ChimeraX commands (.cxc) that place a marker at each C-alpha (Angstrom):
marker #1 position 66.00,-0.92,-12.66 radius 0.5
marker #1 position 65.89,2.09,-10.41 radius 0.5
marker #1 position 68.70,3.56,-8.39 radius 0.5
marker #1 position 69.11,4.07,-4.70 radius 0.5
marker #1 position 68.28,7.61,-3.67 radius 0.5
marker #1 position 70.63,10.02,-2.00 radius 0.5
marker #1 position 70.42,10.66,1.69 radius 0.5
marker #1 position 69.45,13.92,3.32 radius 0.5
marker #1 position 65.67,13.81,3.66 radius 0.5
marker #1 position 63.66,15.51,6.33 radius 0.5
marker #1 position 64.25,14.46,9.96 radius 0.5
marker #1 position 60.76,12.92,10.22 radius 0.5
marker #1 position 61.22,10.64,7.25 radius 0.5
marker #1 position 59.99,7.08,7.80 radius 0.5
marker #1 position 62.21,4.04,8.13 radius 0.5
marker #1 position 63.02,2.64,4.69 radius 0.5
marker #1 position 64.23,-0.86,5.60 radius 0.5
marker #1 position 61.32,-2.43,3.70 radius 0.5
marker #1 position 62.84,-1.28,0.39 radius 0.5
marker #1 position 65.77,-3.66,0.93 radius 0.5
marker #1 position 63.28,-6.55,0.73 radius 0.5
marker #1 position 61.44,-4.77,-2.06 radius 0.5
marker #1 position 64.52,-4.65,-4.27 radius 0.5
marker #1 position 65.00,-8.42,-4.21 radius 0.5
marker #1 position 61.30,-9.11,-4.70 radius 0.5
marker #1 position 61.00,-6.60,-7.56 radius 0.5
marker #1 position 63.95,-8.03,-9.49 radius 0.5
marker #1 position 62.79,-11.62,-8.94 radius 0.5
marker #1 position 59.19,-11.03,-10.01 radius 0.5
marker #1 position 60.22,-8.90,-13.00 radius 0.5
marker #1 position 62.59,-11.63,-14.16 radius 0.5
marker #1 position 59.89,-14.30,-13.80 radius 0.5
marker #1 position 57.55,-12.11,-15.85 radius 0.5
marker #1 position 60.06,-11.60,-18.66 radius 0.5
marker #1 position 61.23,-15.22,-18.77 radius 0.5
marker #1 position 57.68,-16.56,-19.05 radius 0.5
marker #1 position 56.82,-13.93,-21.64 radius 0.5
marker #1 position 59.87,-14.09,-23.91 radius 0.5
marker #1 position 61.95,-17.22,-23.21 radius 0.5
marker #1 position 59.92,-20.20,-22.04 radius 0.5
marker #1 position 57.96,-21.97,-24.79 radius 0.5
marker #1 position 54.22,-21.39,-24.83 radius 0.5
marker #1 position 53.77,-25.16,-24.70 radius 0.5
marker #1 position 54.97,-25.06,-21.10 radius 0.5
marker #1 position 51.83,-23.10,-20.20 radius 0.5
marker #1 position 53.56,-20.80,-17.72 radius 0.5
marker #1 position 51.50,-17.75,-18.60 radius 0.5
marker #1 position 49.89,-17.95,-15.17 radius 0.5
marker #1 position 53.22,-16.93,-13.61 radius 0.5
marker #1 position 53.35,-13.69,-15.58 radius 0.5
marker #1 position 49.71,-12.98,-14.70 radius 0.5
marker #1 position 50.33,-13.47,-10.99 radius 0.5
marker #1 position 53.92,-13.25,-9.74 radius 0.5
marker #1 position 54.89,-11.03,-12.65 radius 0.5
marker #1 position 52.22,-8.44,-11.75 radius 0.5
marker #1 position 54.01,-7.62,-8.50 radius 0.5
marker #1 position 57.04,-6.05,-10.18 radius 0.5
marker #1 position 55.80,-2.80,-11.69 radius 0.5
marker #1 position 53.73,-1.51,-8.74 radius 0.5
marker #1 position 56.58,-2.44,-6.41 radius 0.5
marker #1 position 59.16,-0.54,-8.50 radius 0.5
marker #1 position 56.76,2.41,-8.73 radius 0.5
marker #1 position 56.20,2.35,-4.96 radius 0.5
marker #1 position 59.94,2.32,-4.19 radius 0.5
marker #1 position 60.60,5.16,-6.62 radius 0.5
marker #1 position 57.75,7.18,-5.08 radius 0.5
marker #1 position 58.99,6.42,-1.55 radius 0.5
marker #1 position 62.59,7.44,-2.25 radius 0.5
marker #1 position 61.49,10.47,-4.25 radius 0.5
marker #1 position 59.26,11.58,-1.39 radius 0.5
marker #1 position 61.31,10.74,1.69 radius 0.5
marker #1 position 64.93,9.90,0.87 radius 0.5
marker #1 position 66.34,12.30,-1.68 radius 0.5
marker #1 position 67.03,16.02,-1.78 radius 0.5
marker #1 position 66.67,16.15,-5.55 radius 0.5
marker #1 position 63.94,13.96,-7.06 radius 0.5
marker #1 position 64.68,15.24,-10.58 radius 0.5
marker #1 position 68.29,14.08,-10.35 radius 0.5
marker #1 position 67.01,10.74,-9.12 radius 0.5
marker #1 position 64.67,10.61,-12.13 radius 0.5
marker #1 position 67.61,11.31,-14.46 radius 0.5
marker #1 position 69.48,8.33,-13.03 radius 0.5
marker #1 position 66.52,6.08,-13.75 radius 0.5
marker #1 position 66.35,7.55,-17.25 radius 0.5
marker #1 position 70.00,6.63,-17.90 radius 0.5
marker #1 position 69.21,3.00,-17.06 radius 0.5
marker #1 position 66.24,3.18,-19.41 radius 0.5
marker #1 position 68.38,4.50,-22.25 radius 0.5
marker #1 position 70.88,1.67,-21.71 radius 0.5
marker #1 position 68.07,-0.90,-21.75 radius 0.5
marker #1 position 66.09,0.45,-24.69 radius 0.5
marker #1 position 67.91,-1.38,-27.50 radius 0.5
marker #1 position 67.71,-4.89,-25.98 radius 0.5
marker #1 position 64.16,-4.09,-24.84 radius 0.5
marker #1 position 63.20,-3.34,-28.46 radius 0.5
marker #1 position 64.56,-6.75,-29.48 radius 0.5
marker #1 position 61.97,-8.59,-27.42 radius 0.5
marker #1 position 59.25,-10.29,-29.52 radius 0.5
marker #1 position 55.96,-8.41,-29.32 radius 0.5
marker #1 position 52.47,-8.69,-30.71 radius 0.5
marker #1 position 52.70,-5.09,-31.97 radius 0.5
marker #1 position 55.45,-3.30,-33.85 radius 0.5
marker #1 position 54.62,0.04,-32.22 radius 0.5
marker #1 position 57.57,1.89,-30.70 radius 0.5
marker #1 position 57.37,1.82,-26.90 radius 0.5
marker #1 position 59.80,3.21,-24.34 radius 0.5
marker #1 position 60.67,0.79,-21.56 radius 0.5
marker #1 position 59.43,0.98,-17.99 radius 0.5
marker #1 position 62.34,3.11,-16.75 radius 0.5
marker #1 position 60.97,5.96,-18.84 radius 0.5
marker #1 position 57.58,5.42,-17.19 radius 0.5
marker #1 position 59.16,5.51,-13.74 radius 0.5
marker #1 position 61.37,8.53,-14.45 radius 0.5
marker #1 position 58.57,10.57,-16.01 radius 0.5
marker #1 position 56.14,9.60,-13.26 radius 0.5
marker #1 position 58.63,10.65,-10.57 radius 0.5
marker #1 position 59.39,13.96,-12.31 radius 0.5
marker #1 position 55.67,14.66,-12.64 radius 0.5
marker #1 position 54.95,13.78,-9.01 radius 0.5
marker #1 position 57.82,15.92,-7.70 radius 0.5
marker #1 position 56.78,18.85,-9.89 radius 0.5
marker #1 position 53.15,18.66,-8.77 radius 0.5
marker #1 position 54.25,18.50,-5.15 radius 0.5
marker #1 position 56.38,21.61,-5.62 radius 0.5
marker #1 position 53.46,23.43,-7.26 radius 0.5
marker #1 position 51.14,22.60,-4.37 radius 0.5
marker #1 position 53.70,23.72,-1.80 radius 0.5
marker #1 position 54.16,27.02,-3.63 radius 0.5
marker #1 position 50.39,27.46,-3.77 radius 0.5
marker #1 position 50.04,26.82,-0.03 radius 0.5
marker #1 position 52.81,29.32,0.70 radius 0.5
marker #1 position 51.04,31.95,-1.39 radius 0.5
marker #1 position 53.75,32.30,-4.04 radius 0.5
marker #1 position 51.60,30.72,-6.76 radius 0.5
marker #1 position 48.07,31.82,-7.49 radius 0.5
marker #1 position 45.14,29.48,-8.04 radius 0.5
marker #1 position 44.83,30.42,-11.71 radius 0.5
marker #1 position 48.47,29.62,-12.42 radius 0.5
marker #1 position 48.19,26.40,-10.42 radius 0.5
marker #1 position 45.17,25.27,-12.41 radius 0.5
marker #1 position 46.83,26.20,-15.70 radius 0.5
marker #1 position 50.00,24.29,-14.83 radius 0.5
marker #1 position 48.08,21.18,-13.78 radius 0.5
marker #1 position 45.96,21.32,-16.95 radius 0.5
marker #1 position 49.11,21.61,-19.09 radius 0.5
marker #1 position 50.66,18.62,-17.28 radius 0.5
marker #1 position 47.56,16.55,-18.01 radius 0.5
marker #1 position 47.87,17.36,-21.71 radius 0.5
marker #1 position 51.51,16.20,-21.65 radius 0.5
marker #1 position 50.46,13.05,-19.74 radius 0.5
marker #1 position 47.86,12.30,-22.40 radius 0.5
marker #1 position 50.39,12.74,-25.21 radius 0.5
marker #1 position 53.10,10.65,-23.56 radius 0.5
marker #1 position 50.89,7.80,-22.38 radius 0.5
marker #1 position 50.90,5.94,-25.69 radius 0.5
marker #1 position 54.71,5.96,-25.88 radius 0.5
marker #1 position 55.70,4.34,-22.59 radius 0.5
marker #1 position 55.30,0.91,-21.08 radius 0.5
marker #1 position 52.17,0.59,-18.90 radius 0.5
marker #1 position 50.77,3.65,-20.65 radius 0.5
marker #1 position 48.69,6.40,-19.07 radius 0.5
marker #1 position 47.90,4.42,-15.94 radius 0.5
marker #1 position 51.55,3.61,-15.38 radius 0.5
marker #1 position 52.46,7.31,-15.53 radius 0.5
marker #1 position 49.76,8.09,-12.97 radius 0.5
marker #1 position 50.86,5.55,-10.40 radius 0.5
marker #1 position 53.91,7.31,-8.94 radius 0.5
marker #1 position 52.25,10.74,-8.44 radius 0.5
marker #1 position 49.28,9.00,-6.81 radius 0.5
marker #1 position 51.61,6.93,-4.62 radius 0.5
marker #1 position 53.47,10.08,-3.52 radius 0.5
marker #1 position 50.23,11.84,-2.60 radius 0.5
marker #1 position 48.90,8.84,-0.67 radius 0.5
marker #1 position 52.20,8.11,1.09 radius 0.5
marker #1 position 52.60,11.72,2.17 radius 0.5
marker #1 position 49.19,11.79,3.83 radius 0.5
marker #1 position 49.31,8.28,5.26 radius 0.5
marker #1 position 52.69,8.95,6.88 radius 0.5
marker #1 position 51.74,12.41,8.13 radius 0.5
marker #1 position 48.19,11.70,9.30 radius 0.5
marker #1 position 47.60,12.73,12.89 radius 0.5
marker #1 position 45.32,11.18,15.46 radius 0.5
marker #1 position 42.13,12.96,14.40 radius 0.5
marker #1 position 39.46,11.04,12.55 radius 0.5
marker #1 position 39.30,13.65,9.80 radius 0.5
marker #1 position 43.02,13.34,9.01 radius 0.5
marker #1 position 42.88,9.57,8.95 radius 0.5
marker #1 position 39.81,9.50,6.72 radius 0.5
marker #1 position 41.47,11.97,4.35 radius 0.5
marker #1 position 44.60,9.81,4.17 radius 0.5
marker #1 position 42.55,6.69,3.43 radius 0.5
marker #1 position 40.53,8.49,0.77 radius 0.5
marker #1 position 43.73,9.60,-0.98 radius 0.5
marker #1 position 44.96,6.00,-1.00 radius 0.5
marker #1 position 41.87,4.87,-2.92 radius 0.5
marker #1 position 42.96,6.29,-6.34 radius 0.5
marker #1 position 46.16,4.21,-6.19 radius 0.5
marker #1 position 44.13,1.01,-5.82 radius 0.5
marker #1 position 41.67,2.04,-8.54 radius 0.5
marker #1 position 44.44,2.74,-11.06 radius 0.5
marker #1 position 46.20,-0.51,-10.08 radius 0.5
marker #1 position 43.00,-2.44,-10.70 radius 0.5
marker #1 position 42.56,-0.87,-14.12 radius 0.5
marker #1 position 46.08,-1.73,-15.27 radius 0.5
marker #1 position 45.37,-5.37,-16.04 radius 0.5
marker #1 position 42.64,-7.33,-17.78 radius 0.5
marker #1 position 42.48,-10.64,-15.90 radius 0.5
marker #1 position 41.13,-10.97,-12.37 radius 0.5
marker #1 position 44.30,-12.75,-11.25 radius 0.5
marker #1 position 46.56,-9.98,-12.52 radius 0.5
marker #1 position 44.34,-7.29,-10.97 radius 0.5
marker #1 position 44.43,-9.09,-7.62 radius 0.5
marker #1 position 48.22,-9.28,-7.46 radius 0.5
marker #1 position 48.72,-5.67,-8.59 radius 0.5
marker #1 position 46.16,-4.27,-6.15 radius 0.5
marker #1 position 47.48,-6.44,-3.29 radius 0.5
marker #1 position 51.01,-5.15,-3.91 radius 0.5
marker #1 position 49.83,-1.53,-3.80 radius 0.5
marker #1 position 47.77,-2.20,-0.68 radius 0.5
marker #1 position 50.79,-3.70,1.10 radius 0.5
marker #1 position 52.92,-0.64,0.31 radius 0.5
marker #1 position 50.19,1.75,1.47 radius 0.5
marker #1 position 50.00,-0.23,4.71 radius 0.5
marker #1 position 53.76,0.26,5.11 radius 0.5
marker #1 position 53.37,4.00,4.54 radius 0.5
marker #1 position 50.65,4.13,7.18 radius 0.5
marker #1 position 53.11,2.94,9.83 radius 0.5
marker #1 position 53.99,-0.70,9.23 radius 0.5
marker #1 position 57.41,0.37,7.88 radius 0.5
marker #1 position 58.52,0.61,11.52 radius 0.5
marker #1 position 58.00,-3.14,11.94 radius 0.5
marker #1 position 60.12,-4.20,8.97 radius 0.5
marker #1 position 63.46,-5.80,9.90 radius 0.5
marker #1 position 66.57,-5.10,7.86 radius 0.5
marker #1 position 67.26,-7.40,4.94 radius 0.5
marker #1 position 70.02,-9.94,5.78 radius 0.5
marker #1 position 71.75,-9.42,2.43 radius 0.5
marker #1 position 71.62,-5.94,0.94 radius 0.5
marker #1 position 71.25,-5.70,-2.82 radius 0.5
marker #1 position 74.70,-5.02,-4.37 radius 0.5
marker #1 position 74.54,-1.59,-5.97 radius 0.5
marker #1 position 76.07,-2.73,-9.26 radius 0.5
marker #1 position 73.58,-5.57,-9.54 radius 0.5
marker #1 position 70.70,-3.18,-8.86 radius 0.5
marker #1 position 71.88,-0.73,-11.52 radius 0.5
marker #1 position 72.70,-3.25,-14.24 radius 0.5
marker #1 position 70.09,-5.98,-13.87 radius 0.5
marker #1 position 67.38,-4.35,-15.97 radius 0.5
marker #1 position 69.43,-3.67,-19.12 radius 0.5
marker #1 position 71.61,-6.71,-18.48 radius 0.5
marker #1 position 68.84,-9.28,-18.24 radius 0.5
marker #1 position 67.24,-7.94,-21.43 radius 0.5
marker #1 position 70.58,-8.22,-23.22 radius 0.5
marker #1 position 70.94,-11.82,-22.02 radius 0.5
marker #1 position 67.39,-12.69,-23.12 radius 0.5
marker #1 position 68.05,-11.13,-26.53 radius 0.5
marker #1 position 71.23,-13.22,-26.84 radius 0.5
marker #1 position 69.34,-16.41,-25.92 radius 0.5
marker #1 position 66.60,-15.64,-28.45 radius 0.5
marker #1 position 69.17,-14.90,-31.15 radius 0.5
marker #1 position 71.05,-18.13,-30.41 radius 0.5
marker #1 position 67.81,-20.11,-30.63 radius 0.5
marker #1 position 66.82,-18.42,-33.89 radius 0.5
marker #1 position 63.78,-16.71,-32.41 radius 0.5
marker #1 position 65.12,-13.31,-33.49 radius 0.5
marker #1 position 66.17,-14.45,-36.90 radius 0.5
marker link #1:1,2 radius 0.2
marker link #1:2,3 radius 0.2
marker link #1:3,4 radius 0.2
marker link #1:4,5 radius 0.2
marker link #1:5,6 radius 0.2
marker link #1:6,7 radius 0.2
marker link #1:7,8 radius 0.2
marker link #1:8,9 radius 0.2
marker link #1:9,10 radius 0.2
marker link #1:10,11 radius 0.2
marker link #1:11,12 radius 0.2
marker link #1:12,13 radius 0.2
marker link #1:13,14 radius 0.2
marker link #1:14,15 radius 0.2
marker link #1:15,16 radius 0.2
marker link #1:16,17 radius 0.2
marker link #1:17,18 radius 0.2
marker link #1:18,19 radius 0.2
marker link #1:19,20 radius 0.2
marker link #1:20,21 radius 0.2
marker link #1:21,22 radius 0.2
marker link #1:22,23 radius 0.2
marker link #1:23,24 radius 0.2
marker link #1:24,25 radius 0.2
marker link #1:25,26 radius 0.2
marker link #1:26,27 radius 0.2
marker link #1:27,28 radius 0.2
marker link #1:28,29 radius 0.2
marker link #1:29,30 radius 0.2
marker link #1:30,31 radius 0.2
marker link #1:31,32 radius 0.2
marker link #1:32,33 radius 0.2
marker link #1:33,34 radius 0.2
marker link #1:34,35 radius 0.2
marker link #1:35,36 radius 0.2
marker link #1:36,37 radius 0.2
marker link #1:37,38 radius 0.2
marker link #1:38,39 radius 0.2
marker link #1:39,40 radius 0.2
marker link #1:40,41 radius 0.2
marker link #1:41,42 radius 0.2
marker link #1:42,43 radius 0.2
marker link #1:43,44 radius 0.2
marker link #1:44,45 radius 0.2
marker link #1:45,46 radius 0.2
marker link #1:46,47 radius 0.2
marker link #1:47,48 radius 0.2
marker link #1:48,49 radius 0.2
marker link #1:49,50 radius 0.2
marker link #1:50,51 radius 0.2
marker link #1:51,52 radius 0.2
marker link #1:52,53 radius 0.2
marker link #1:53,54 radius 0.2
marker link #1:54,55 radius 0.2
marker link #1:55,56 radius 0.2
marker link #1:56,57 radius 0.2
marker link #1:57,58 radius 0.2
marker link #1:58,59 radius 0.2
marker link #1:59,60 radius 0.2
marker link #1:60,61 radius 0.2
marker link #1:61,62 radius 0.2
marker link #1:62,63 radius 0.2
marker link #1:63,64 radius 0.2
marker link #1:64,65 radius 0.2
marker link #1:65,66 radius 0.2
marker link #1:66,67 radius 0.2
marker link #1:67,68 radius 0.2
marker link #1:68,69 radius 0.2
marker link #1:69,70 radius 0.2
marker link #1:70,71 radius 0.2
marker link #1:71,72 radius 0.2
marker link #1:72,73 radius 0.2
marker link #1:73,74 radius 0.2
marker link #1:74,75 radius 0.2
marker link #1:75,76 radius 0.2
marker link #1:76,77 radius 0.2
marker link #1:77,78 radius 0.2
marker link #1:78,79 radius 0.2
marker link #1:79,80 radius 0.2
marker link #1:80,81 radius 0.2
marker link #1:81,82 radius 0.2
marker link #1:82,83 radius 0.2
marker link #1:83,84 radius 0.2
marker link #1:84,85 radius 0.2
marker link #1:85,86 radius 0.2
marker link #1:86,87 radius 0.2
marker link #1:87,88 radius 0.2
marker link #1:88,89 radius 0.2
marker link #1:89,90 radius 0.2
marker link #1:90,91 radius 0.2
marker link #1:91,92 radius 0.2
marker link #1:92,93 radius 0.2
marker link #1:93,94 radius 0.2
marker link #1:94,95 radius 0.2
marker link #1:95,96 radius 0.2
marker link #1:96,97 radius 0.2
marker link #1:97,98 radius 0.2
marker link #1:98,99 radius 0.2
marker link #1:99,100 radius 0.2
marker link #1:100,101 radius 0.2
marker link #1:101,102 radius 0.2
marker link #1:102,103 radius 0.2
marker link #1:103,104 radius 0.2
marker link #1:104,105 radius 0.2
marker link #1:105,106 radius 0.2
marker link #1:106,107 radius 0.2
marker link #1:107,108 radius 0.2
marker link #1:108,109 radius 0.2
marker link #1:109,110 radius 0.2
marker link #1:110,111 radius 0.2
marker link #1:111,112 radius 0.2
marker link #1:112,113 radius 0.2
marker link #1:113,114 radius 0.2
marker link #1:114,115 radius 0.2
marker link #1:115,116 radius 0.2
marker link #1:116,117 radius 0.2
marker link #1:117,118 radius 0.2
marker link #1:118,119 radius 0.2
marker link #1:119,120 radius 0.2
marker link #1:120,121 radius 0.2
marker link #1:121,122 radius 0.2
marker link #1:122,123 radius 0.2
marker link #1:123,124 radius 0.2
marker link #1:124,125 radius 0.2
marker link #1:125,126 radius 0.2
marker link #1:126,127 radius 0.2
marker link #1:127,128 radius 0.2
marker link #1:128,129 radius 0.2
marker link #1:129,130 radius 0.2
marker link #1:130,131 radius 0.2
marker link #1:131,132 radius 0.2
marker link #1:132,133 radius 0.2
marker link #1:133,134 radius 0.2
marker link #1:134,135 radius 0.2
marker link #1:135,136 radius 0.2
marker link #1:136,137 radius 0.2
marker link #1:137,138 radius 0.2
marker link #1:138,139 radius 0.2
marker link #1:139,140 radius 0.2
marker link #1:140,141 radius 0.2
marker link #1:141,142 radius 0.2
marker link #1:142,143 radius 0.2
marker link #1:143,144 radius 0.2
marker link #1:144,145 radius 0.2
marker link #1:145,146 radius 0.2
marker link #1:146,147 radius 0.2
marker link #1:147,148 radius 0.2
marker link #1:148,149 radius 0.2
marker link #1:149,150 radius 0.2
marker link #1:150,151 radius 0.2
marker link #1:151,152 radius 0.2
marker link #1:152,153 radius 0.2
marker link #1:153,154 radius 0.2
marker link #1:154,155 radius 0.2
marker link #1:155,156 radius 0.2
marker link #1:156,157 radius 0.2
marker link #1:157,158 radius 0.2
marker link #1:158,159 radius 0.2
marker link #1:159,160 radius 0.2
marker link #1:160,161 radius 0.2
marker link #1:161,162 radius 0.2
marker link #1:162,163 radius 0.2
marker link #1:163,164 radius 0.2
marker link #1:164,165 radius 0.2
marker link #1:165,166 radius 0.2
marker link #1:166,167 radius 0.2
marker link #1:167,168 radius 0.2
marker link #1:168,169 radius 0.2
marker link #1:169,170 radius 0.2
marker link #1:170,171 radius 0.2
marker link #1:171,172 radius 0.2
marker link #1:172,173 radius 0.2
marker link #1:173,174 radius 0.2
marker link #1:174,175 radius 0.2
marker link #1:175,176 radius 0.2
marker link #1:176,177 radius 0.2
marker link #1:177,178 radius 0.2
marker link #1:178,179 radius 0.2
marker link #1:179,180 radius 0.2
marker link #1:180,181 radius 0.2
marker link #1:181,182 radius 0.2
marker link #1:182,183 radius 0.2
marker link #1:183,184 radius 0.2
marker link #1:184,185 radius 0.2
marker link #1:185,186 radius 0.2
marker link #1:186,187 radius 0.2
marker link #1:187,188 radius 0.2
marker link #1:188,189 radius 0.2
marker link #1:189,190 radius 0.2
marker link #1:190,191 radius 0.2
marker link #1:191,192 radius 0.2
marker link #1:192,193 radius 0.2
marker link #1:193,194 radius 0.2
marker link #1:194,195 radius 0.2
marker link #1:195,196 radius 0.2
marker link #1:196,197 radius 0.2
marker link #1:197,198 radius 0.2
marker link #1:198,199 radius 0.2
marker link #1:199,200 radius 0.2
marker link #1:200,201 radius 0.2
marker link #1:201,202 radius 0.2
marker link #1:202,203 radius 0.2
marker link #1:203,204 radius 0.2
marker link #1:204,205 radius 0.2
marker link #1:205,206 radius 0.2
marker link #1:206,207 radius 0.2
marker link #1:207,208 radius 0.2
marker link #1:208,209 radius 0.2
marker link #1:209,210 radius 0.2
marker link #1:210,211 radius 0.2
marker link #1:211,212 radius 0.2
marker link #1:212,213 radius 0.2
marker link #1:213,214 radius 0.2
marker link #1:214,215 radius 0.2
marker link #1:215,216 radius 0.2
marker link #1:216,217 radius 0.2
marker link #1:217,218 radius 0.2
marker link #1:218,219 radius 0.2
marker link #1:219,220 radius 0.2
marker link #1:220,221 radius 0.2
marker link #1:221,222 radius 0.2
marker link #1:222,223 radius 0.2
marker link #1:223,224 radius 0.2
marker link #1:224,225 radius 0.2
marker link #1:225,226 radius 0.2
marker link #1:226,227 radius 0.2
marker link #1:227,228 radius 0.2
marker link #1:228,229 radius 0.2
marker link #1:229,230 radius 0.2
marker link #1:230,231 radius 0.2
marker link #1:231,232 radius 0.2
marker link #1:232,233 radius 0.2
marker link #1:233,234 radius 0.2
marker link #1:234,235 radius 0.2
marker link #1:235,236 radius 0.2
marker link #1:236,237 radius 0.2
marker link #1:237,238 radius 0.2
marker link #1:238,239 radius 0.2
marker link #1:239,240 radius 0.2
marker link #1:240,241 radius 0.2
marker link #1:241,242 radius 0.2
marker link #1:242,243 radius 0.2
marker link #1:243,244 radius 0.2
marker link #1:244,245 radius 0.2
marker link #1:245,246 radius 0.2
marker link #1:246,247 radius 0.2
marker link #1:247,248 radius 0.2
marker link #1:248,249 radius 0.2
marker link #1:249,250 radius 0.2
marker link #1:250,251 radius 0.2
marker link #1:251,252 radius 0.2
marker link #1:252,253 radius 0.2
marker link #1:253,254 radius 0.2
marker link #1:254,255 radius 0.2
marker link #1:255,256 radius 0.2
marker link #1:256,257 radius 0.2
marker link #1:257,258 radius 0.2
marker link #1:258,259 radius 0.2
marker link #1:259,260 radius 0.2
marker link #1:260,261 radius 0.2
marker link #1:261,262 radius 0.2
marker link #1:262,263 radius 0.2
marker link #1:263,264 radius 0.2
marker link #1:264,265 radius 0.2
marker link #1:265,266 radius 0.2
view
């Protein structure tokens, strides 16, 4: 769904070996979610899988995008454009999936790309404000304008307003958790900035089971950002780049073909 980020981050960037495991887990849980939602008959009563295993996928994708955008790429906006290209390729088969509503919705790659662009832009604004090149009035105006755009876009993308918020909040929390010093004040500040991620994750789902899996996924990633990333061994089998880039649009195309063959799209 997303693309691997370019190298060239700051020298103090954290170890990113955990994302190798994250790629396999994200694709597997996303596929389970979509198969139980669109392919398997309701008589099989597999909805529990989508409400548990399937709720790992989106926060994990969002966390990896935030991590790469923050630590592993020189140009987050170019990274966002790559994600957007995958979303454009997937949009047609995505629109063929049976839904309870006929409302036009852009797939999750648009959510991820827009969230990354927003997070990178806000980070740049704050850095310019700290350096003195951007005044407080202009900073406040820019943030207010971005919130208006967020409000307008939220109804058009998968996972809505909360989904768009997740990557900027992840980037803020990861930055402080990774950079927190030894003082109690710094550590408490980092923990407090992690709290909004968990709150938004909890609000993204309706059932207690779904909330639990989404929040637990976010909590695990925040723990990695706080230092556990150093303990993660390399994945034995790296995700093939072509598989990583094509799985999202490809699996939707295959599901659409299966539904058409079975008459479900007729």
